[in-house]
C-alpha positions as CSV (number, residue, x, y, z in Angstrom):
1,M,29.8,-291.2,203.7
2,S,29.5,-289.7,207.2
3,N,26.3,-290.1,209.2
4,L,26.5,-286.4,210.2
5,I,26.3,-284.0,207.3
6,D,25.5,-280.2,206.9
7,V,22.9,-279.9,204.1
8,T,24.9,-276.9,202.7
9,T,27.7,-279.2,201.7
10,L,25.5,-281.6,199.6
11,P,25.5,-281.4,195.8
12,V,22.4,-279.8,194.1
13,L,20.4,-282.1,191.9
14,D,18.4,-280.7,189.0
15,V,15.2,-282.7,189.6
16,W,13.0,-280.7,187.0
17,G,15.7,-278.6,185.4
18,K,16.6,-275.3,187.1
19,T,13.1,-274.8,188.4
20,V,13.1,-277.7,190.9
21,R,16.4,-278.5,192.6
22,A,17.2,-280.8,195.6
23,R,19.8,-281.8,198.1
24,R,19.4,-285.3,199.5
25,V,20.5,-287.5,202.3
26,Q,20.2,-291.1,201.3
27,G,19.7,-293.9,203.8
28,E,19.5,-297.6,203.1
29,R,15.7,-297.4,202.7
30,I,14.7,-293.8,202.9
31,T,15.6,-290.4,201.2
32,L,15.4,-287.0,202.9
33,A,15.4,-284.1,200.4
34,I,15.5,-280.3,200.8
35,V,13.8,-279.1,197.6
36,E,14.0,-275.6,196.3
37,L,11.2,-274.6,193.8
38,A,11.6,-271.5,191.7
39,P,8.9,-268.8,191.8
40,D,5.8,-269.6,189.7
41,S,7.2,-273.1,188.8
42,V,5.2,-276.2,187.9
43,V,6.0,-279.8,188.8
44,P,3.8,-281.5,186.2
45,G,1.5,-284.4,187.1
46,H,3.4,-287.6,187.8
47,R,3.5,-290.7,190.0
48,H,6.2,-292.9,191.4
49,E,6.5,-296.1,193.5
50,N,7.9,-294.1,196.4
51,E,5.6,-293.2,199.3
52,Q,6.2,-289.4,199.9
53,L,5.8,-287.2,203.0
54,G,6.6,-283.5,203.0
55,M,6.4,-280.1,204.6
56,V,6.7,-276.5,203.4
57,I,9.6,-274.6,205.1
58,T,9.3,-271.3,203.2
59,G,7.0,-269.9,200.5
60,S,3.8,-271.5,199.3
61,V,2.8,-274.4,197.1
62,T,-0.5,-275.5,195.6
63,F,-0.6,-279.3,195.8
64,T,-2.9,-281.6,193.9
65,I,-2.9,-285.2,195.1
66,S,-5.4,-287.4,193.2
67,D,-8.6,-285.2,193.2
68,E,-7.7,-283.1,196.3
69,T,-6.1,-279.6,195.8
70,R,-4.9,-277.3,198.6
71,E,-2.6,-274.3,199.0
72,L,0.0,-274.8,201.7
73,G,2.3,-272.4,203.4
74,P,5.1,-272.9,206.0
75,G,4.1,-275.9,208.2
76,G,1.7,-277.4,205.6
77,T,2.2,-281.1,205.1
78,W,1.3,-283.8,202.5
79,R,1.1,-287.5,202.3
80,I,1.3,-289.2,198.9
81,P,0.8,-293.0,198.9
82,S,2.7,-295.1,196.4
83,D,1.7,-294.7,192.7
84,T,-0.7,-291.8,193.4
85,P,-0.8,-289.0,190.8
86,H,0.2,-285.6,192.1
87,Q,1.4,-282.2,190.9
88,V,2.6,-278.9,192.4
89,T,2.7,-275.2,191.5
90,T,4.5,-272.5,193.5
91,G,3.5,-269.0,194.3
92,P,5.4,-265.8,193.2
93,D,8.0,-266.3,196.0
94,G,8.8,-270.0,195.2
95,A,9.2,-272.4,198.0
96,V,11.6,-274.6,200.0
97,V,10.1,-277.9,201.1
98,I,11.3,-281.1,202.9
99,D,10.4,-284.3,201.1
100,I,10.8,-287.8,202.5
101,F,10.6,-290.8,200.2
102,A,10.5,-294.6,200.9
103,P,12.0,-296.5,199.3
104,V,15.0,-294.4,198.3
105,R,14.9,-292.2,195.2
106,S,17.6,-294.2,193.4
107,D,16.2,-292.8,190.1
108,W,17.7,-289.5,191.2
109,D,21.2,-291.0,190.8
110,A,21.2,-290.2,187.1
111,L,20.2,-286.5,187.6
112,P,22.7,-283.7,186.8
113,S,24.4,-282.4,190.0
114,H,26.4,-279.4,191.0
115,D,28.8,-278.9,193.9
116,G,29.5,-275.7,195.8
117,E,26.2,-273.8,195.3
118,R,24.8,-272.0,198.3
119,P,21.2,-273.2,199.1
120,I,18.3,-270.9,199.7
121,W,17.6,-272.6,203.0
122,P,19.1,-272.5,205.5
123,P,19.8,-268.8,205.0
124,A,23.5,-267.8,205.2
125,G,24.4,-266.7,208.7
């Protein structure tokens, strides 16, 4: 795999079915994901061993991490320590976010993937 990749060429992973889809760049110890969340979608409460950092690029999300809930728009960020419960809902326009995970999301290797689909972000130019 090349070290220089255009995100638009990466396969789409169905993380939570058709409502939450991601493209990822996998390193040896870290995963970078561009995640597209459908309008009015819900990522149910869950936890994982991976530490997670993220930022909203477009749209809005309401994030709950442990007992803290906040609505975030473009530029809003989150930090999720390992094994911390969290959930997300999107607004009526959906959202595109960047997520970074350490260690890598090797559990995503088994997810259904699709090639050749145009991402929401970056917009076609």
